[in-house]
N, C-alpha and C positions, 0 to 999 in steps of 0.2 A: 237366362234373362240378365243382362248386365245389371247389377247394382249401382242406382244414383248415388253420387256420393253428396254432402253438404259442404259448404265453407266454412274453414274455421270461425267465423265470425259470426254465422249463423248458429252454429252449434252451441258457442260459447252463449248468443243472445236466450235462445230456448232452454238453457241450463236455468238461467236468473229467472224464467216464466216459471218455473217448479221451486216448490218449498218443502223442506223438512220439517219445518215447526209447524208443529200441532199443539201438543198440551204445554200446559203453564204450570209454573209453581211460584210460591213464593220464597224467597232467599234473603238472606242476610249480605250486606253488601260486601263481606270478604268471600264467603261461597258463592255470588254471583260472578267472580270476575274469570272470563274465559265464556259466558254464556251470553247468550243476547235478551236484550231487554224487550218485553211484550207489554210494556205499558210507556208513555210517555212519560217525561219528569219536570214537574214544575217546581220551581224556587216558592218556597213560603216565608222566605227571607232576603233583607240585602247583603249585598256582601260587595266591601265591608260593611259589618251591620253596624260601624259606627263610624264616625270621622277617624282614622286613623294614621299614625304616624309612619311616613315611609323610610325612617332612618333615625337612628340615634343623634339627638340634640336637645333643641331648646325651643318650646311652644311659647310664641309670644303674639301679642298685638300688634304690629308693625307701629311703632311710633319713630317720631323725628330725631334718634338717638341712636347709640352702639352700646350704650350702659344699661344695663336692666337688674332688677334684683331677684334673687331666687325667691319663690311663692312656694315650691313643692316639688314632687314627684311623680311620673305617670309611667307605669312599666306594664307590660304586656302581661294580660290574665288580670288585673286589677280593675274594678267598677268606682272607685273613690274617686270623687269629683274633687277638683284641686281649684280651693278658693282663690280670689284673687281680689285683695283689698288696695294693691298698688297700681297706680295707672301704669307704671312701665313695669309689671312681672315678667319674668319668665319662669316657665315650667320645666325642670329638667324632664327629657321624654325619651323612651325606647321603641327602636322600631316595631309598629306592631300595636302600641299602646294605645289608649284612648286620648284624643286631643280635646283638652279643657275647653268647653264651651265659649268662652269668652277669645280663645284665640284664633289666630286666622293663618299662621304661617310657623313653619318649623324650620330653624336654622341648624345646620347642620353643626357637630361638635367640632369638626376641624377646623372651623371658622372662628371658634369662641376658646376665650380664658377664663376661668371660673376659680371661686373661691367658695367658702359654706355661704356668703351672703349674697354675692355679685356675681355676674357675669356680663364680660366686655367682649363685644363682637367687631371681628376685623372688617367685616361689612354685611348687609344683609341682602337677603334674595329677594325677589320679586313676591309682593302678597299672594297668599296663597300656596306657597312654595311647599313642594313635599308633604303633604298629606293627602291621604286615600279619602276621597269623597265617598260618604256610605252609598252604597248601591252602584256605584260607578264600576264594579266589575258584573253582577248579576243583580237583577231587581227583583223584587217578591213580584210573582205570579208570570214571570219568565220561565218560557219552556225551552230547558236546557238540552233537553234530546227527545228524539221520536224513534220507535222500533222500526225495523229491528236490529238498530246499531249494537256491534258488540262491546260488551263491556270489560275494557282494557284498564289498565293502572290508571290510566288519567281520567277515564269515563268514572270508575269508580271513587276516586279522589274526588272529583268536581261534586258527585252526590252525597259523597260522605262530607263533603264540606257546607253541603246545606242543611245536614241536620239527620239526612234519612238513613233508616239503619235495614227497612225492611224494603224490598221491590219484587217487581212481578217479572220472571225471566220467563224464556222457554227452555223446557227439559231437552239435556243433551239427547241426541239421537241413540237407539240402539243400533250398534253395529256389527255385521255379520261379513264375513269373507272366505270363500272357496278358492282354493287353491289347485288346478288342475290338471292334469297329465300323466299318462302312462310312464312317461320318460324322466319323470320329475322322482327325486328321493329326497331324504330329509338329511342333511350333513349328520355323520356317525354313523349310517346306514350304509350298507352294503351296494356299490355301484356296480351293476352288471351292464355286459355291452349293450351299447344304446341309449343308456340313461346317463343323465346330469343330476347336478346336485341342485336343490332348490335355492333360487337367489330372490323370488318374489317376497315372501312372508318378510324379511327383513326390511323390504322396500314398503311394505304395508305399514308393518309397526311403527318405522320412521315416519312416514308421514302423519298418520293418526296421532301419534304422539305430539308431533307438531303442531297440530292443530287444534290441540288439547282434549281429544277424546279418547274412546278405548275400542278394542274390536276384539270379538271372538273369531278365530281361524281354525278352520279345520280344512283337511284336503279331500280328494277325490281323483279316481283312475278317472279314464276316460270311458265311462259306462254311461250311456243315457238314463239307465234309470236310477242309476247310484245318484247320478248330478241331482236328478228332477225330485230324487227323495230329498236330498240336502237343501236345494231350496224351498221345497214345502214345507219343509219344518222350519227353515230361518223365515218364510215368510209371516209365520205365527208368533216368532217372536222379538223381530226385529224392525226399525224404520228404514234400516237402508243396508242392501247388500250389494258386497263387491264380489266380482270372480274375475279370476284371469285363467286365459286360454279359453278354447273351446268356442270362441265366439267370430272366426273366419267361415270358410267356406270348404273347408278339407272334410274328408271323410268321418274324423272324429270331433268335430267343430257342432255339438249336439245344441247348446244354447240356446240359438236363437229358435230351431224348432220347439224346445223346451219351453221357450217364452211363449211361443205361440198357443202351444197346446195350453197351457194354463190361464190363457188369455191375459196376459201383460198387452198393457199399451205401448208400442213400441214407437219411443220420441225422436229417436233416430238411430241409424245403424249404418254407419259407415261415413266419414269425416275426410276430407280433400286433403290429407297431411300425410308427413312422413317423419318420424316413426307412427305406428298406431292407426292406421288407416281402418280397421275393422270395429273401431268403438263404437259402443252399443250403450243405449241410455233408454229405461225404461221404466213402468211404475203399474201398481195394481193395489187397488185398497190404499191408497196413502203410504204404502211402502215403495220404494225406487230401488233400483236396481241397475248398478254398473258392471257392465262386461270390457274387461280390459285384455286386448291381445297379450298370448303368454310369455312372451320372449321381454326380459326383465327392464330395457332400455322403453320399449312402450309402455311397459306399465308404470313405470317411474314417471314417463313422459304425459301419461294418461291421468293419473292423479293429479299432478301438479298444474298443468294446464288446464284441465277440465273439472275431476273432482273435487279441486280445492275451491273454484268457484263455488260451487253447489255449495258445499258446507259453510264457505264464509262471507256467503253474498258478494263476494267481490272477486275480480282477478286478482295475480301477483302484481307486483307494482313493477313497474317497466319504466326505462331510461333507453335514451338513444347514446350508442356510444362509438367511437371511429374503431373500426375494425384492423387490427395489427395485420393480419394476413389477407390475402387475396384468394379467391377461389372461383373453381366453375363448378355446375351442377348441371343436371338435367331438369329443365322448366315443367312445370304441367301439375305441380304438387306444392302448397305450402310447404317447406321444411322449417323442421328445427334441429339446429346443431347445439351441442353439448357445450359451453363454454367457461373461461376461467377469466373472472373480473376482478384485477388487482391494479392498486394508486390508478384508478380511472382509465386503465387500460383494458382492452377486451381482446382475447386469443382464444379464436375458435379452436375447438379439440379437433383436430382432422380425421381422427380413426373414429367416426361419430356412427359405424355400422351398429344396426340393431341388437347384434348377439356381443357387440364388444361391452360386458359391465362394469371393467376396470376403469375404463375411461370416466365412469360415473362420478367415482371418488375424487377425480379431479375439476370436476367442474361446480361451477356456483351460482351459473347462470344457463339460460334459454336463449338461443338468437332465432329469430323469427325472420325468415326468408319467403317474400310474397311469390305466388305459384308461377308469375309469367318472367320470375328473375333468373337468369342463366349465369352472370357475371357478376360476381361481389369483388369491387377492386378495395386495395390495398386503403386504407383510410377511411373508407364510406362508413357514414353513419348507419347504424343497423339498430334495429329494434332488440331489445336486452332484456329479457325477463328475469327479476333477481328472483333466486331460490333461495328462501329463510335456511339461516344456518344453524338455528335453535328454536 
């Protein structure tokens, strides 16, 4: 019986219905970077917390004159109130410093000449110029972020800026991986007839490191009992299991059968795409299982186009770029080509067969071609998924 394939868009939607996020912890803001928020963040202060100067200059209450008498100084980090007994007083002020309560405007220092007692301006700006109003950026009680947004540097800086040092985040998932195959030997080992050196472990490590996580990897022969024992062991200690190989329909592809025997729920098995058609996604007792076809190109494609969505709760960024070259292909499946994006130009790597590992080293993007499209014209705008560089 022929297995029904699901479309790429449906697979990506099903992935986002699932979540590895379960346990939470309280973390200081520095250690929270790279994790996902488990609580909404409300500010209990205004930002700016006071009227502050947007530049170096002089704070004044605008009068019908260009000459003012110096009455003091306000610098960032000070809280001294500069008194003004002069009707035409000017306070020397610096960027970020509190604006005296009697002042309504800051005049940039480039428009001024001054000595120890007097400042004279070339001209005056409109009333209210160059003052950052209290609460104009963030207001007390405002909700800044809702879960499960990822805490990157900008998010952490925003939370730190409102004075919060401890926040609740989701714990990072525990990840295990199994690289299967009788034909696979590790670099440094002797390669016998019919065997190839492993390329999948570096791909998994690179992917996991780039998304800020860690993984424990082990290997297995194409032996049903051995694979089943390793999955059972990882099921007890992991939140997510990755496996390469053993997910298709060959005589040595045991993983789908093993998962059924172990009563996993198969979310999907088979995506209408090239490469990586036998991609498998399953779960049991809040542990998720990803089965990737064994060839390295399919592994890399599955990790970045699907597993990435699962861990990051969003897909890769994409843009539409004009293809430098034209090509033709057999329609029927959504196809992804490795490509190089440089200086706004898109060049598809023609040698994109699933066993051509070396071509991955020259790719920084994946180009998606719709299933029904046969001809790609030179200059045609193509959906281009950008691979992270670090």
